[in-house]
ZATIMAR-559515 format. One line per field, with one value per residue (C-alpha): residue number from 0; residue in one letter; x, z, y. Coordinates in steps of 0.1 Angstrom, whole numbers. Each point is the difference from the previous one (the first is absolute). Example, Ala and Ser with C-alpha at 12.3 -4.5 7.8 and 13.67 -1.06 7.14 Angstrom:
2
pos c(0|1)
code c(a|s)
u c(123|14)
w c(78|-7)
v c(-45|34)
This chain:
328
pos c(0|1|2|3|4|5|6|7|8|9|10|11|12|13|14|15|16|17|18|19|20|21|22|23|24|25|26|27|28|29|30|31|32|33|34|35|36|37|38|39|40|41|42|43|44|45|46|47|48|49|50|51|52|53|54|55|56|57|58|59|60|61|62|63|64|65|66|67|68|69|70|71|72|73|74|75|76|77|78|79|80|81|82|83|84|85|86|87|88|89|90|91|92|93|94|95|96|97|98|99|100|101|102|103|104|105|106|107|108|109|110|111|112|113|114|115|116|117|118|119|120|121|122|123|124|125|126|127|128|129|130|131|132|133|134|135|136|137|138|139|140|141|142|143|144|145|146|147|148|149|150|151|152|153|154|155|156|157|158|159|160|161|162|163|164|165|166|167|168|169|170|171|172|173|174|175|176|177|178|179|180|181|182|183|184|185|186|187|188|189|190|191|192|193|194|195|196|197|198|199|200|201|202|203|204|205|206|207|208|209|210|211|212|213|214|215|216|217|218|219|220|221|222|223|224|225|226|227|228|229|230|231|232|233|234|235|236|237|238|239|240|241|242|243|244|245|246|247|248|249|250|251|252|253|254|255|256|257|258|259|260|261|262|263|264|265|266|267|268|269|270|271|272|273|274|275|276|277|278|279|280|281|282|283|284|285|286|287|288|289|290|291|292|293|294|295|296|297|298|299|300|301|302|303|304|305|306|307|308|309|310|311|312|313|314|315|316|317|318|319|320|321|322|323|324|325|326|327)
code c(m|s|f|s|r|r|q|f|v|q|h|s|a|g|g|l|l|a|g|a|l|l|t|r|t|a|g|a|a|a|d|e|p|a|a|a|m|p|i|v|d|t|h|q|h|l|w|d|l|q|v|v|r|p|p|w|l|r|g|a|s|d|l|l|n|r|r|y|a|m|p|e|y|r|e|a|t|d|g|l|n|v|v|k|a|v|y|m|e|v|d|v|n|p|r|d|h|v|a|e|a|e|h|v|i|g|l|c|r|s|k|q|h|p|t|v|a|a|v|i|g|g|h|p|a|s|d|a|f|a|d|y|v|a|r|f|k|d|s|p|y|v|k|g|v|r|q|v|l|h|g|g|t|p|a|g|y|c|l|s|d|e|f|v|r|g|i|r|l|l|g|d|a|g|l|s|f|d|l|c|l|r|p|g|e|l|s|d|g|a|k|l|a|e|r|c|p|e|t|r|f|i|v|d|h|c|g|n|a|d|p|n|a|f|a|a|d|s|g|g|k|p|s|h|d|p|a|g|w|k|r|d|i|e|a|l|a|k|w|d|n|v|i|c|k|i|s|g|v|v|a|r|a|p|k|e|d|a|a|t|a|l|a|p|i|v|n|h|c|l|d|s|f|g|p|d|r|v|v|f|g|g|d|w|p|v|c|l|r|g|a|t|f|r|q|w|v|l|i|l|r|e|i|v|a|e|r|p|a|a|e|r|r|k|l|w|h|d|n|a|v|r|c|y|e|l|d|v)
u c(-476|19|37|21|37|8|-8|34|22|30|-1|33|26|3|35|23|9|32|11|-30|-26|7|-4|-34|-7|-29|-5|-1|-37|-10|-31|-12|18|10|-20|-32|3|-27|14|-14|16|1|15|-21|2|-26|-4|-28|9|-37|-6|30|35|28|20|33|-8|8|37|-1|13|-22|0|-21|-17|-30|-31|4|-35|-17|3|37|4|-19|23|31|-11|-15|7|17|-29|-4|-32|-3|16|3|1|27|-4|19|11|-28|-5|-15|-31|-6|3|-37|-6|28|-14|-36|11|19|-28|-22|24|-1|-38|-4|14|11|36|28|2|-18|15|19|26|-10|20|0|21|0|13|-27|-27|-27|14|-24|-31|16|6|-35|-14|16|7|-32|5|8|22|23|28|25|16|33|19|33|28|29|-8|-9|2|31|17|-18|-33|-19|10|-16|-28|-26|10|1|-34|-14|17|-15|-34|5|6|-32|-19|15|19|37|27|25|36|16|33|35|23|19|-32|-13|10|-27|-25|11|-4|-34|-11|12|-20|-32|-2|-37|5|10|30|10|36|-3|26|24|8|8|34|23|13|32|8|3|20|38|3|-33|17|-28|2|-20|-24|4|21|-9|10|-22|-29|4|0|-30|-20|8|-10|-34|-5|3|-34|-29|-23|23|0|21|-10|22|-4|15|36|-1|-4|37|13|25|-14|24|-3|-25|-6|36|-1|-32|5|19|-27|-30|16|10|-36|-14|24|-5|-38|-5|-25|-32|7|9|-22|5|-5|1|6|-13|3|30|18|2|30|19|-23|-35|-24|6|38|-2|-21|25|30|-16|-10|37|12|-24|0|18|-22|-28|-31|-21|22|-2|-38|-1|21|-20|-35|-9|16|-16|-34|4|17|-23|-31|-8|-28|-26)
w c(-14|-32|-3|-30|5|-25|28|14|-31|10|-17|13|27|28|-1|30|14|18|30|1|8|37|4|6|-21|4|-37|-8|6|-6|-20|26|34|10|32|-19|-25|7|9|-9|22|-21|27|32|25|27|26|25|22|8|-37|-11|15|-26|12|-6|28|26|-8|-6|23|24|-25|-24|22|9|-16|-30|-12|-16|31|2|-38|2|27|-19|-31|16|-18|-30|-25|-4|-20|-9|10|-15|26|-5|14|31|-7|21|3|-33|18|10|-36|-4|34|-6|-35|12|30|-22|-26|29|8|-36|-2|31|-17|34|-4|-24|-11|-33|-15|8|-11|17|9|-21|-12|-38|-2|22|-14|16|-15|-30|24|23|-28|-13|34|0|-36|-5|32|-9|30|-7|-23|2|20|17|13|18|-18|21|30|-2|-38|-18|-28|-33|17|-19|-34|6|-24|28|11|-35|-7|31|-10|-35|16|18|-33|-14|30|-3|32|8|18|24|-4|35|-7|14|-19|-15|-15|-18|-33|7|2|-34|-15|16|-15|-34|3|12|-22|7|38|17|25|27|13|38|20|-28|-4|37|-6|30|8|13|-35|-12|28|0|37|13|23|-7|-21|-33|-7|-38|-29|-8|-37|-4|17|-24|-31|12|7|-35|-14|19|-13|-36|3|-4|22|31|23|30|35|18|35|27|-3|29|25|-5|-4|24|26|-11|-35|-13|-31|-11|6|-18|-30|-22|4|-5|-29|-18|2|-11|-29|-11|1|-10|14|-11|16|36|31|36|28|38|11|34|27|-13|-9|38|1|-16|1|7|-29|2|-1|-30|-19|9|-10|-34|-6|6|-25|-28|8|-33|-23|-19|20|-26|5|38|-1|-21|26|30|-15|-37|-10|29|-9|-35|6|28|-16|32|-12|15)
v c(-680|8|6|10|-8|27|25|-8|7|19|34|13|-6|25|15|-5|33|-10|19|24|-27|1|38|14|31|23|4|-37|-2|36|-11|-24|-2|-35|1|8|-29|-26|-34|-35|-26|-32|-21|2|-28|-4|-27|0|-29|-5|-7|-19|-7|-6|-30|18|24|-27|5|37|27|19|29|-20|-26|23|14|23|8|30|23|-5|5|33|12|-10|18|31|32|-17|3|-37|0|-37|-33|-34|-28|-26|-35|-9|-36|-16|-38|-11|-12|37|14|3|16|25|9|4|21|25|1|10|29|11|-1|21|32|11|-9|10|-37|-3|-31|-32|-24|-33|-30|-31|-30|-1|-35|-15|-22|22|32|2|-2|26|24|-5|9|35|9|20|21|36|1|-30|11|-28|-29|-4|-30|10|-19|10|-22|-37|-5|-12|18|-6|-8|27|-16|-34|-9|1|35|14|-15|19|33|-3|-5|33|17|-15|14|35|-4|8|-19|15|-12|-2|-18|-3|24|-30|-14|30|-16|-26|29|12|-35|-2|33|-12|-32|18|32|6|1|32|-3|24|-3|5|20|9|-36|-3|17|2|35|-16|-12|36|16|-5|8|-13|-25|-25|-31|3|-28|2|12|36|-3|-31|18|29|-23|-19|32|11|-34|2|35|-12|-16|25|-21|6|31|7|9|24|-14|-22|10|25|-29|-9|35|15|24|28|15|-26|20|-3|-38|-5|24|-25|-26|23|19|-32|-12|33|3|-36|-1|37|24|-18|-34|8|3|9|-25|7|-36|11|-14|-21|33|7|-22|29|30|13|5|37|-4|-23|26|28|-22|-8|37|9|-26|10|38|10|-21|18|6|-19|-31|3|3|-32|-18|11|-1|-1|-33|-18|13|-12|-33|-11|16|18|22|-23)
């Protein structure tokens, strides 16, 4: 599976259309109505509890501690023109990594589901990582690996020699790595991207920005410094082997006027990375903490409504097809 990091060179930054971004206009998508645009969901979670049970579900709310498999996903995305989906690992016990990967590869092979590719779980710093990568690197369905770094790993963990070695191994294999970091540690991600220039990185969830950090009257306590997050997003965007996933942030958005709350985050990511290095992710069912899949799609459509149709199509579909090599 080949990959050229030059595919992600930023050609131009999308302009911020202040004030007008939150108003839907009929003419904004005259050449291709927003509802008609095909969607590639690059962040699809599934957990069939008969196959694998992520350990973190034991402490999760009833909202998430239940089965979310393909039938539920089809129902959640019905009528939204989701044409393809990329499965995202669900932080299973490391002993279940192989079982999780083989299960989702089976889904992709069936051709009966929107899921056509996968980012599987893995621990790059582990001694067994090289053998694990070798097992799956030739699968046309496995596109990358993720280890969640905002939970049980300390700051700076991803810059250890062992971790960097594993990330470079992914680049050699033509596989990507998803950066799921605490906002205050995004600078570690930029340093990692610099040290591993031949590996493709995807910044998950807009760098896990907290909407409360951007709302003066939110009433909530922000979990990070908004100015620091902005600088770190810009630092990540300087590396042409890094792209950004517009996902996840709706889970913490206020119920009222979510588009207004999320617009500063989404727009900063779009403007920093440019139209060719951003992809859409549903983050279902985790998004249900703040909105349904449909609501998240409608919120994002509202935020980007004034951007050129060609850029919106890249966000929703074209960039994902190219970045994940989905024509399989």
